[in-house]
C-alpha positions as CSV (number, residue, x, y, z in Angstrom):
1,M,-59.5,6.5,12.1
2,L,-57.7,3.8,10.2
3,T,-58.8,0.2,10.7
4,T,-56.5,-2.7,11.5
5,S,-56.9,-4.1,8.0
6,T,-55.9,-0.8,6.4
7,L,-52.8,-0.5,8.6
8,T,-51.9,-4.1,7.8
9,A,-52.3,-3.4,4.1
10,S,-50.2,-0.3,4.3
11,T,-47.4,-2.0,6.3
12,L,-47.3,-5.0,3.9
13,T,-47.2,-2.6,0.9
14,A,-44.4,-0.6,2.4
15,L,-42.4,-3.8,3.2
16,L,-42.9,-5.2,-0.3
17,T,-42.0,-1.9,-1.9
18,D,-38.8,-1.7,0.1
19,A,-37.8,-5.2,-0.8
20,V,-38.3,-4.6,-4.5
21,A,-36.7,-1.1,-4.4
22,I,-33.5,-2.2,-2.6
23,T,-33.1,-5.2,-4.9
24,I,-33.3,-2.9,-7.9
25,I,-30.9,-0.4,-6.4
26,A,-28.4,-3.1,-5.4
27,S,-28.6,-4.7,-8.9
28,L,-28.1,-1.3,-10.6
29,Y,-25.1,-0.5,-8.4
30,F,-23.3,-3.8,-8.9
31,H,-24.0,-3.8,-12.6
32,R,-22.5,-0.4,-13.1
33,H,-19.8,-0.2,-10.4
34,Q,-18.9,-3.9,-9.8
35,R,-18.2,-3.8,-6.0
36,R,-19.7,-6.9,-4.5
37,D,-18.7,-6.0,-0.9
38,L,-20.9,-3.0,-0.9
39,L,-24.0,-5.0,-1.7
40,L,-23.9,-6.4,1.8
41,A,-23.5,-2.9,3.2
42,Y,-26.4,-1.5,1.3
43,A,-28.7,-4.4,2.1
44,A,-27.8,-4.5,5.8
45,L,-28.2,-0.7,6.1
46,N,-31.6,-0.8,4.4
47,V,-32.9,-3.8,6.5
48,G,-31.4,-2.4,9.7
49,V,-33.0,1.0,9.3
50,L,-36.3,-0.6,8.3
51,S,-36.3,-2.9,11.4
52,V,-35.4,-0.2,13.9
53,T,-37.8,2.3,12.5
54,V,-40.7,-0.2,12.5
55,V,-40.0,-1.0,16.1
56,L,-39.6,2.6,17.3
57,S,-42.5,4.0,15.2
58,S,-44.9,1.9,17.3
59,A,-44.0,4.0,20.3
60,T,-45.1,7.6,20.9
61,V,-42.1,9.2,19.3
62,G,-43.4,10.5,16.0
63,A,-41.6,11.5,12.8
64,G,-38.9,13.4,14.8
65,L,-37.3,10.1,15.7
66,G,-37.1,9.1,12.0
67,L,-35.5,12.4,11.1
68,G,-33.1,12.1,14.0
69,L,-32.2,8.5,13.0
70,F,-31.6,9.6,9.5
71,G,-29.3,12.4,10.6
72,I,-27.3,10.2,12.9
73,L,-26.8,7.5,10.3
74,S,-26.0,10.0,7.6
75,I,-22.9,11.2,9.4
76,I,-21.4,7.8,9.7
77,R,-17.9,7.6,8.0
78,L,-16.6,4.3,6.8
79,R,-12.9,4.9,7.6
80,S,-11.8,1.4,6.9
81,D,-12.3,1.9,3.1
82,S,-12.8,4.9,0.8
83,I,-16.0,5.1,-1.2
84,T,-16.8,7.3,-4.2
85,Q,-19.5,10.0,-4.4
86,E,-21.6,7.5,-6.5
87,E,-21.4,4.9,-3.7
88,I,-22.3,7.6,-1.2
89,A,-25.4,8.3,-3.2
90,Y,-26.5,4.7,-3.2
91,Y,-25.8,4.6,0.5
92,F,-28.2,7.5,1.1
93,V,-30.9,5.9,-1.1
94,A,-30.7,2.6,0.7
95,L,-31.0,4.5,4.0
96,A,-34.0,6.6,2.8
97,L,-35.8,3.5,1.4
98,G,-35.6,1.7,4.7
99,L,-36.7,4.8,6.6
100,M,-39.7,5.5,4.4
101,A,-40.9,1.9,4.6
102,G,-40.3,1.7,8.3
103,L,-42.3,4.8,9.1
104,T,-45.2,3.5,7.0
105,P,-47.2,6.6,6.0
106,D,-51.0,6.5,6.4
107,T,-51.5,6.9,2.7
108,V,-50.8,3.6,1.1
109,W,-49.4,5.0,-2.2
110,V,-46.8,7.4,-0.7
111,T,-44.1,4.8,0.0
112,P,-44.4,3.1,-3.4
113,A,-44.4,6.4,-5.2
114,L,-41.4,7.9,-3.5
115,S,-39.5,4.7,-3.7
116,A,-40.2,4.5,-7.5
117,L,-39.0,8.1,-7.7
118,L,-35.7,7.3,-6.0
119,V,-35.1,4.3,-8.2
120,A,-35.9,6.3,-11.3
121,V,-33.5,9.1,-10.3
122,M,-30.7,6.7,-9.6
123,Y,-31.3,4.8,-12.8
124,G,-31.3,7.9,-15.0
125,V,-28.6,10.1,-13.4
126,D,-26.2,7.2,-12.9
127,H,-26.8,5.8,-16.4
128,P,-23.7,5.4,-18.6
129,R,-25.3,7.6,-21.3
130,T,-25.8,10.5,-18.9
131,F,-22.9,12.8,-19.8
132,P,-20.8,9.9,-21.0
133,G,-17.7,12.0,-21.8
134,A,-17.5,13.8,-18.5
135,R,-14.6,12.6,-16.3
136,R,-12.7,13.6,-13.2
137,Q,-9.1,12.7,-12.4
138,L,-6.5,13.6,-9.9
139,I,-3.3,14.3,-11.9
140,T,0.3,14.6,-10.7
141,L,2.6,16.4,-13.1
142,D,6.4,16.1,-12.9
143,E,6.8,19.9,-13.1
144,A,5.7,22.9,-11.0
145,V,3.2,25.0,-13.0
146,P,1.9,28.1,-11.2
147,D,0.1,29.6,-14.2
148,E,-3.4,28.1,-14.4
149,A,-3.8,28.9,-18.1
150,V,-0.5,27.2,-18.9
151,L,-1.5,24.3,-16.7
152,R,-4.8,23.9,-18.5
153,A,-3.1,23.9,-21.9
154,R,-0.5,21.3,-20.9
155,I,-3.1,19.0,-19.5
156,E,-5.3,19.3,-22.6
157,H,-2.2,18.7,-24.8
158,R,-1.1,15.6,-22.8
159,L,-4.4,14.0,-22.3
160,G,-6.1,15.2,-25.5
161,V,-9.2,16.3,-23.7
162,D,-11.3,19.4,-23.1
163,V,-10.6,20.7,-19.6
164,R,-13.8,22.2,-18.1
165,H,-12.5,23.0,-14.6
166,L,-9.4,22.4,-12.6
167,I,-8.4,22.9,-8.9
168,V,-4.7,23.1,-8.1
169,Q,-4.2,21.1,-4.9
170,E,-0.5,21.4,-4.5
171,I,2.5,23.1,-6.2
172,D,5.9,22.0,-4.9
173,F,8.9,23.9,-6.4
174,V,11.3,21.8,-4.4
175,R,10.2,18.4,-5.8
176,D,9.0,20.1,-9.1
177,V,5.5,18.6,-8.8
178,T,2.0,19.9,-9.4
179,I,-1.1,18.0,-8.2
180,V,-4.3,19.1,-9.8
181,D,-8.0,17.9,-9.7
182,V,-9.2,18.0,-13.3
183,R,-12.8,17.8,-14.6
184,F,-12.8,17.3,-18.3
185,R,-14.7,15.9,-21.3
186,R,-13.3,13.4,-23.7
187,H,-13.8,14.0,-27.4
188,Q,-16.3,11.3,-28.3
189,H,-15.9,11.5,-32.1
190,S,-12.1,11.9,-32.1
191,P,-10.3,9.3,-34.3
192,Q,-8.3,6.6,-32.5
193,P,-4.5,7.3,-32.5
194,A,-2.2,5.1,-34.6
195,A,0.2,2.7,-32.9
196,N,3.1,5.1,-33.2
197,A,1.0,8.0,-31.9
198,T,0.1,5.8,-28.9
199,V,3.8,5.2,-28.1
200,R,4.6,8.9,-28.4
201,S,1.7,9.7,-26.1
202,A,3.0,7.2,-23.5
203,R,6.4,8.7,-23.7
204,T,5.0,12.2,-23.2
205,L,3.1,11.1,-20.1
206,E,6.1,9.3,-18.7
207,G,6.8,10.6,-15.2
208,S,3.2,11.7,-14.6
209,T,0.7,9.9,-12.4
210,V,-3.0,9.7,-13.1
211,S,-5.2,8.4,-10.4
212,S,-8.7,8.4,-8.9
213,A,-10.5,8.0,-12.2
214,R,-13.9,9.7,-12.4
Protein backbone atom coordinates (compact mmCIF):
# COMPACT_ATOMS: atom_id res chain seq x y z
CA MET A 1 0.00 0.00 0.00
CA LEU A 2 1.23 3.50 -0.84
CA THR A 3 2.00 5.84 2.01
CA THR A 4 0.69 9.37 2.36
CA SER A 5 4.10 10.82 1.51
CA THR A 6 4.26 8.75 -1.69
CA LEU A 7 0.79 9.87 -2.73
CA THR A 8 1.65 13.47 -1.97
CA ALA A 9 4.87 13.25 -4.01
CA SER A 10 2.99 11.63 -6.90
CA THR A 11 0.28 14.29 -6.84
CA LEU A 12 2.75 17.18 -6.69
CA THR A 13 4.80 15.65 -9.50
CA ALA A 14 1.69 15.29 -11.65
CA LEU A 15 0.56 18.87 -10.99
CA LEU A 16 4.00 20.30 -11.70
CA THR A 17 4.30 18.22 -14.85
CA ASP A 18 0.94 19.42 -16.11
CA ALA A 19 1.81 23.07 -15.44
CA VAL A 20 5.08 22.78 -17.36
CA ALA A 21 3.57 20.76 -20.21
CA ILE A 22 0.56 23.01 -20.83
CA THR A 23 2.83 26.07 -20.74
CA ILE A 24 5.07 24.55 -23.42
CA ILE A 25 2.09 23.45 -25.53
CA ALA A 26 0.45 26.89 -25.32
CA SER A 27 3.73 28.61 -26.19
CA LEU A 28 4.29 26.30 -29.17
CA TYR A 29 0.77 26.91 -30.43
CA PHE A 30 0.93 30.68 -30.19
CA HIS A 31 4.42 30.85 -31.70
CA ARG A 32 3.35 28.80 -34.72
CA HIS A 33 -0.31 29.75 -35.22
CA GLN A 34 -0.63 33.23 -33.63
CA ARG A 35 -4.14 33.01 -32.14
CA ARG A 36 -4.10 34.58 -28.72
CA ASP A 37 -7.77 33.85 -28.02
CA LEU A 38 -7.23 30.10 -28.04
CA LEU A 39 -4.53 30.32 -25.37
CA LEU A 40 -7.27 31.00 -22.82
CA ALA A 41 -9.35 28.12 -24.17
CA TYR A 42 -6.47 25.63 -23.91
CA ALA A 43 -5.41 26.79 -20.45
CA ALA A 44 -8.99 26.81 -19.12
CA LEU A 45 -9.69 23.39 -20.59
CA ASN A 46 -6.54 21.92 -19.11
CA VAL A 47 -7.03 23.38 -15.64
CA GLY A 48 -10.75 22.62 -15.64
CA VAL A 49 -10.27 18.96 -16.57
CA LEU A 50 -7.44 18.67 -14.04
CA SER A 51 -9.54 20.15 -11.23
CA VAL A 52 -12.64 18.07 -11.93
CA THR A 53 -10.63 14.87 -12.31
CA VAL A 54 -8.73 15.42 -9.05
CA VAL A 55 -11.97 15.95 -7.15
CA LEU A 56 -13.81 13.01 -8.70
CA SER A 57 -10.84 10.62 -8.54
CA SER A 58 -11.00 10.79 -4.73
CA ALA A 59 -14.37 9.03 -4.90
CA THR A 60 -14.89 5.38 -5.68
CA VAL A 61 -15.43 5.87 -9.40
CA GLY A 62 -12.19 4.57 -10.87
CA ALA A 63 -10.69 5.08 -14.31
CA GLY A 64 -14.06 4.64 -16.03
CA LEU A 65 -15.01 8.15 -14.97
CA GLY A 66 -11.86 9.56 -16.53
CA LEU A 67 -12.54 7.85 -19.83
CA GLY A 68 -16.17 8.96 -19.75
CA LEU A 69 -15.15 12.54 -19.02
CA PHE A 70 -12.65 12.44 -21.87
CA GLY A 71 -15.32 11.12 -24.23
CA ILE A 72 -17.86 13.78 -23.24
CA LEU A 73 -15.42 16.65 -23.58
CA SER A 74 -14.02 15.31 -26.85
CA ILE A 75 -17.37 15.72 -28.64
CA ILE A 76 -17.79 19.37 -27.69
CA ARG A 77 -18.12 21.51 -30.81
CA LEU A 78 -17.16 25.19 -30.67
CA ARG A 79 -19.86 26.46 -33.02
CA SER A 80 -19.18 30.13 -32.39
CA ASP A 81 -15.90 30.00 -34.30
CA SER A 82 -14.23 27.60 -36.70
CA ILE A 83 -10.95 25.97 -35.71
CA THR A 84 -8.45 24.14 -37.87
CA GLN A 85 -7.32 20.54 -37.54
CA GLU A 86 -4.06 21.75 -35.98
CA GLU A 87 -6.00 23.63 -33.31
CA ILE A 88 -8.15 20.57 -32.65
CA ALA A 89 -4.95 18.58 -32.07
CA TYR A 90 -3.77 21.10 -29.47
CA TYR A 91 -7.26 20.97 -27.94
CA PHE A 92 -7.02 17.21 -27.40
CA VAL A 93 -3.48 17.43 -26.03
CA ALA A 94 -4.52 20.08 -23.48
CA LEU A 95 -7.42 17.84 -22.49
CA ALA A 96 -5.26 14.71 -22.22
CA LEU A 97 -2.60 16.47 -20.12
CA GLY A 98 -5.16 17.64 -17.58
CA LEU A 99 -6.80 14.22 -17.45
CA MET A 100 -3.52 12.37 -16.91
CA ALA A 101 -2.39 14.72 -14.19
CA GLY A 102 -5.77 14.63 -12.46
CA LEU A 103 -5.93 10.84 -12.34
CA THR A 104 -2.44 10.76 -10.76
CA PRO A 105 -1.19 7.23 -11.58
CA ASP A 106 0.42 5.31 -8.72
CA THR A 107 3.75 5.14 -10.57
CA VAL A 108 5.32 8.58 -10.22
CA TRP A 109 7.11 8.63 -13.59
CA VAL A 110 4.07 7.75 -15.74
CA THR A 111 2.58 11.25 -15.94
CA PRO A 112 5.91 13.04 -16.67
CA ALA A 113 6.86 10.43 -19.28
CA LEU A 114 3.55 10.54 -21.14
CA SER A 115 3.35 14.31 -20.92
CA ALA A 116 6.86 14.60 -22.35
CA LEU A 117 5.82 12.24 -25.15
CA LEU A 118 2.81 14.38 -26.04
CA VAL A 119 4.88 17.57 -26.02
CA ALA A 120 7.59 15.95 -28.17
CA VAL A 121 5.03 14.68 -30.70
CA MET A 122 3.38 18.09 -31.02
CA TYR A 123 6.76 19.82 -31.31
CA GLY A 124 7.98 17.47 -34.03
CA VAL A 125 4.87 16.88 -36.11
CA ASP A 126 3.76 20.53 -36.08
CA HIS A 127 7.28 21.83 -36.76
CA PRO A 128 7.56 24.12 -39.82
CA ARG A 129 10.28 21.87 -41.24
CA THR A 130 8.00 18.81 -41.21
CA PHE A 131 6.77 18.52 -44.83
CA PRO A 132 7.25 22.28 -45.38
CA GLY A 133 5.97 22.23 -48.96
CA ALA A 134 2.73 20.36 -48.24
CA ARG A 135 -0.36 22.56 -48.42
CA ARG A 136 -4.14 22.30 -48.61
CA GLN A 137 -6.46 24.86 -50.17
CA LEU A 138 -10.12 25.11 -51.10
CA ILE A 139 -10.16 26.53 -54.63
CA THR A 140 -13.08 27.95 -56.60
CA LEU A 141 -12.56 28.00 -60.37
CA ASP A 142 -14.60 30.20 -62.68
CA GLU A 143 -15.35 27.26 -64.98
CA ALA A 144 -17.08 23.87 -64.73
CA VAL A 145 -14.51 21.10 -65.21
CA PRO A 146 -15.98 17.59 -64.89
CA ASP A 147 -12.80 15.79 -66.03
CA GLU A 148 -10.52 15.23 -63.01
CA ALA A 149 -7.37 14.89 -65.12
CA VAL A 150 -8.07 18.20 -66.88
CA LEU A 151 -8.90 19.82 -63.56
CA ARG A 152 -5.62 18.62 -62.05
CA ALA A 153 -3.65 19.94 -65.01
CA ARG A 154 -5.32 23.35 -64.89
CA ILE A 155 -4.74 23.75 -61.16
CA GLU A 156 -1.09 22.77 -61.52
CA HIS A 157 -0.71 25.23 -64.40
CA ARG A 158 -2.41 28.10 -62.60
CA LEU A 159 -0.77 27.66 -59.20
CA GLY A 160 2.55 26.23 -60.37
CA VAL A 161 2.39 23.36 -57.87
CA ASP A 162 2.45 19.57 -57.80
CA VAL A 163 -1.10 18.38 -57.03
CA ARG A 164 -0.99 15.20 -54.92
CA HIS A 165 -4.72 14.75 -54.29
CA LEU A 166 -7.93 16.59 -55.03
CA ILE A 167 -11.57 16.21 -54.05
CA VAL A 168 -14.22 17.84 -56.21
CA GLN A 169 -16.82 19.28 -53.86
CA GLU A 170 -19.11 20.97 -56.35
CA ILE A 171 -19.53 21.37 -60.12
CA ASP A 172 -22.12 23.96 -61.15
CA PHE A 173 -22.79 24.09 -64.89
CA VAL A 174 -25.32 26.90 -64.45
CA ARG A 175 -22.93 29.28 -62.72
CA ASP A 176 -19.90 27.73 -64.48
CA VAL A 177 -18.11 27.07 -61.19
CA THR A 178 -15.97 24.24 -59.81
CA ILE A 179 -15.10 23.99 -56.12
CA VAL A 180 -12.28 21.61 -55.32
CA ASP A 181 -10.31 20.67 -52.20
CA VAL A 182 -6.66 20.44 -53.29
CA ARG A 183 -3.69 18.93 -51.45
CA PHE A 184 -0.44 19.87 -53.16
CA ARG A 185 3.27 20.50 -52.73
CA ARG A 186 5.09 23.66 -53.64
CA HIS A 187 8.29 23.41 -55.59
CA GLN A 188 10.81 24.44 -52.93
CA HIS A 189 13.70 25.12 -55.31
CA SER A 190 11.77 26.73 -58.13
CA PRO A 191 13.07 30.19 -59.14
CA GLN A 192 11.11 33.27 -58.16
CA PRO A 193 9.03 34.66 -61.05
CA ALA A 194 9.95 37.99 -62.55
CA ALA A 195 7.72 41.03 -62.07
CA ASN A 196 6.02 40.66 -65.45
CA ALA A 197 5.48 36.94 -64.83
CA THR A 198 3.81 37.81 -61.55
CA VAL A 199 1.43 40.16 -63.33
CA ARG A 200 0.57 37.51 -65.91
CA SER A 201 -0.04 35.00 -63.12
CA ALA A 202 -2.35 37.43 -61.33
CA ARG A 203 -4.28 38.00 -64.53
CA THR A 204 -4.55 34.26 -65.11
CA LEU A 205 -5.99 33.76 -61.62
CA GLU A 206 -8.42 36.64 -61.95
CA GLY A 207 -11.92 35.41 -61.28
CA SER A 208 -10.74 32.45 -59.16
CA THR A 209 -10.99 32.36 -55.38
CA VAL A 210 -8.45 30.64 -53.13
CA SER A 211 -9.39 30.21 -49.49
CA SER A 212 -8.79 28.11 -46.38
CA ALA A 213 -5.03 28.04 -46.72
CA ARG A 214 -3.44 24.84 -45.38
